[in-house]
C-alpha positions as CSV (number, residue, x, y, z in Angstrom):
1,X,73.3,69.3,49.2
2,X,74.4,65.3,49.4
3,X,74.9,64.0,52.6
4,X,78.4,64.1,51.6
5,X,79.2,66.9,50.4
6,X,80.4,65.6,46.8
7,X,80.6,68.7,44.3
8,X,80.8,67.5,40.4
9,X,83.6,69.1,39.0
10,X,84.1,68.5,35.8
11,X,83.6,72.0,34.5
12,X,86.7,72.6,36.4
13,X,88.6,70.0,34.6
14,X,87.3,71.3,31.3
15,X,88.8,74.8,32.0
16,X,85.0,75.9,31.6
17,X,85.0,79.8,31.3
18,X,80.7,81.6,32.2
19,X,79.5,84.9,31.9
20,X,78.1,86.6,34.9
21,X,75.2,88.8,33.1
22,X,72.8,91.4,34.4
23,X,69.7,91.3,33.2
24,X,66.3,93.9,34.2
25,X,63.6,92.0,35.8
26,X,61.1,92.3,33.3
27,X,63.5,89.8,31.0
28,X,63.8,88.0,33.7
29,X,60.1,87.1,33.8
30,X,59.9,87.3,29.8
31,X,62.9,84.4,30.3
32,X,60.4,82.1,32.5
33,X,57.1,82.1,30.4
34,X,59.6,80.5,27.5
35,X,60.6,77.9,29.7
36,X,60.4,74.6,27.5
37,X,59.7,76.1,24.6
38,X,63.2,77.4,22.4
39,X,65.2,79.8,22.2
40,X,64.1,83.3,23.7
41,X,66.4,85.4,21.5
42,X,69.7,86.0,20.0
43,X,73.0,86.6,20.9
44,X,75.6,89.1,18.8
45,X,79.2,89.2,19.6
46,X,81.2,91.6,17.4
47,X,84.7,92.4,17.1
48,X,86.5,95.5,16.3
49,X,89.7,94.6,15.0
50,X,92.3,92.8,16.7
51,X,92.6,95.1,20.2
52,X,89.0,96.7,20.7
53,X,86.8,95.4,22.7
54,X,83.8,93.4,21.5
55,X,80.2,94.2,21.2
56,X,77.8,92.6,22.7
57,X,73.6,92.7,22.2
58,X,70.5,90.7,22.7
59,X,67.9,90.4,21.0
60,X,64.7,89.7,22.4
61,X,62.4,87.4,20.2
62,X,59.3,89.5,18.6
63,X,56.8,86.9,20.9
64,X,58.1,87.2,24.3
65,X,58.0,90.8,23.8
66,X,54.5,91.5,24.9
67,X,53.9,92.6,28.9
68,X,50.3,91.8,30.3
69,X,48.6,92.5,33.7
70,X,50.6,96.2,34.3
71,X,47.5,98.4,35.0
72,X,45.2,96.1,32.8
73,X,47.1,97.3,29.9
74,X,49.4,95.1,27.2
75,X,52.7,96.9,26.6
76,X,55.7,96.1,24.4
77,X,59.3,95.1,25.9
78,X,62.3,96.3,24.0
79,X,63.8,94.1,22.3
80,X,67.3,95.4,21.3
81,X,69.8,95.2,24.5
82,X,73.4,96.1,24.4
83,X,76.0,94.6,27.0
84,X,78.0,97.2,28.8
85,X,81.1,94.6,29.4
86,X,83.0,95.0,32.8
87,X,86.0,93.1,34.0
88,X,86.5,90.5,36.7
89,X,88.8,92.2,38.3
90,X,90.7,90.6,41.7
91,X,87.8,88.1,42.1
92,X,87.7,84.3,41.4
93,X,83.5,83.6,40.5
94,X,82.3,80.4,39.9
95,X,78.9,79.3,38.8
96,X,77.4,75.8,40.5
97,X,74.4,74.1,39.6
98,X,71.8,71.8,41.5
99,X,70.0,68.7,40.3
100,X,66.5,66.9,41.7
101,X,68.6,64.6,43.6
102,X,70.5,67.6,45.6
103,X,73.7,67.1,43.5
104,X,76.3,69.9,43.4
105,X,77.9,70.5,40.3
106,X,80.5,73.2,39.2
107,X,79.6,74.6,35.5
108,X,82.1,76.8,35.4
109,X,84.8,80.0,36.2
110,X,83.2,83.6,35.2
111,X,85.7,84.8,33.0
112,X,83.2,88.0,32.2
113,X,81.2,90.2,33.6
114,X,78.7,92.1,32.0
115,X,75.0,94.3,32.6
116,X,72.6,93.7,29.9
117,X,70.4,97.0,29.6
118,X,67.2,97.9,26.9
119,X,67.9,100.4,24.1
120,X,66.2,103.5,25.2
121,X,63.3,104.2,23.2
122,X,59.4,105.2,23.8
123,X,58.1,101.6,24.3
124,X,61.0,101.4,26.2
125,X,59.7,104.4,28.7
126,X,55.8,104.1,28.1
127,X,57.2,100.7,30.2
128,X,59.2,102.4,32.9
129,X,56.1,104.7,33.7
130,X,53.8,102.0,33.5
131,X,56.1,100.2,36.0
132,X,56.6,103.2,38.6
133,X,52.2,103.9,38.7
134,X,51.7,100.1,39.2
135,X,54.6,100.4,42.3
136,X,52.8,103.8,43.6
137,X,49.4,101.6,43.9
138,X,48.4,101.9,47.5
139,X,47.9,98.1,48.7
140,X,44.6,99.0,49.7
141,X,41.5,100.9,48.3
142,X,38.5,102.2,50.1
143,X,34.9,101.8,47.7
144,X,31.3,102.6,48.3
145,X,29.0,100.0,48.1
146,X,25.7,100.3,46.5
147,X,24.2,97.4,48.2
148,X,24.7,95.1,51.1
149,X,27.3,92.2,50.6
150,X,25.5,88.8,51.5
151,X,27.7,86.3,50.6
152,X,30.9,87.6,51.8
153,X,31.8,88.2,55.7
154,X,29.5,90.7,57.2
155,X,30.8,92.9,60.0
156,X,29.2,92.9,63.2
157,X,28.9,94.8,65.9
158,X,31.0,93.2,68.4
159,X,32.9,89.6,68.5
160,X,31.3,86.5,70.6
161,X,35.4,86.4,71.6
162,X,35.2,90.2,73.2
163,X,31.2,89.4,75.0
164,X,32.5,86.6,76.5
165,X,36.0,88.9,77.9
166,X,34.1,91.4,79.0
167,X,31.0,89.2,80.7
168,X,34.6,88.1,82.4
169,X,35.9,91.7,83.4
170,X,32.6,92.5,84.7
171,X,32.0,89.4,87.1
172,X,35.6,90.1,88.2
173,X,34.9,93.5,89.2
174,X,32.0,92.5,91.1
175,X,34.0,90.6,93.0
176,X,35.9,93.0,95.8
177,X,38.5,91.6,97.3
178,X,38.4,91.2,101.1
179,X,40.8,91.0,104.1
180,X,43.2,87.9,103.3
181,X,42.6,86.2,106.8
182,X,39.0,85.8,105.4
183,X,39.9,84.7,102.7
184,X,41.9,81.8,104.5
185,X,39.3,81.0,106.9
186,X,36.6,80.2,103.6
187,X,39.5,78.2,102.4
188,X,40.3,76.3,105.1
189,X,37.0,75.4,106.1
190,X,36.1,74.7,102.7
191,X,39.4,71.9,102.5
192,X,38.2,70.7,105.7
193,X,35.2,68.9,103.7
194,X,37.3,67.8,100.2
195,X,40.9,67.7,99.6
196,X,40.9,68.8,95.8
197,X,39.4,71.4,94.3
198,X,39.4,73.3,90.8
199,X,39.7,76.7,90.8
200,X,36.3,77.7,89.9
201,X,34.8,76.1,92.3
202,X,36.8,77.6,95.3
203,X,36.1,81.3,93.1
204,X,33.0,80.6,93.7
205,X,33.0,79.8,97.0
206,X,34.9,82.8,98.1
207,X,33.9,84.9,95.7
208,X,37.2,86.7,95.1
209,X,39.0,87.2,91.9
210,X,40.6,84.6,90.3
211,X,43.8,86.4,90.2
212,X,43.9,87.3,94.3
213,X,42.9,84.1,95.1
214,X,45.8,82.1,93.2
215,X,47.9,84.4,95.1
216,X,46.6,83.5,98.6
217,X,46.4,79.8,97.3
218,X,50.1,79.5,96.4
219,X,50.7,80.3,100.0
220,X,49.0,77.4,101.0
221,X,48.1,74.8,98.4
222,X,49.8,72.9,96.1
223,X,48.5,72.8,92.7
224,X,48.7,69.1,91.1
225,X,49.9,69.2,87.1
226,X,49.8,65.2,86.8
227,X,48.4,62.2,87.8
228,X,44.2,61.4,88.8
229,X,43.4,64.8,90.2
230,X,45.3,66.8,87.8
231,X,44.5,70.8,87.5
232,X,42.8,70.5,90.5
233,X,44.5,72.4,94.4
234,X,45.0,70.8,97.5
235,X,46.9,71.9,100.9
236,X,50.3,72.0,101.6
237,X,51.2,69.2,104.2
238,X,51.5,71.3,107.1
239,X,47.7,72.5,106.5
240,X,45.8,68.9,106.3
241,X,42.9,69.0,108.3
242,X,40.7,66.8,107.0
243,X,37.0,65.4,107.8
244,X,35.9,62.2,108.4
245,X,38.3,59.3,106.9
246,X,39.1,61.3,103.8
247,X,42.7,60.8,103.6
248,X,45.4,62.0,101.1
249,X,46.5,59.8,98.0
250,X,50.5,60.1,98.6
């Protein structure tokens, strides 16, 4: 839709009446194949006297009756499609179109509703049967291979990321948790030598599981998320005591 939300109401001024017709899916698909190639069929409207309802039917062009791709078979769509006429009732319905410039236009007000149904025939029943069979097919099928596939994806016993996860899991399992005070002593001893450590170095020093170590670090340390020492831990100010002349960078 345009930025100002403008709608072309020329159709309303011309009092253009349009029909709203429901058609079978296969029919709309066949019409799409004829885009830009002229007419798709003929519409017949026959009146029964002055008071009778009109009889309406649509005849599909013969070259559009061929339907391909159903179970690798070629079937024919029905040509004759009688209309079942319906009243609009108390509703006010309109048809709008949108062009490539996002311009909205009113094409007209719906004055007649109808349903386009195929004439029952042996060809139509065969088409419906094949459509039902096609929908009933499973999406995935198992197939036995006569020889190994060498050009496509090959299955492996285990993927690299799974092996890496198992390796880390085993390493974590080897690191038995020790008393919290022992871990604190190791951490304070390490921070007396250096102000900043990444978590990997602290794991190597304490030999403790990462999750357990982080729980303890949150009590005594600060995790730097930016700056020169990004992604490192340091002690909270109240716990700091460094050897030599090493100072904080505050």
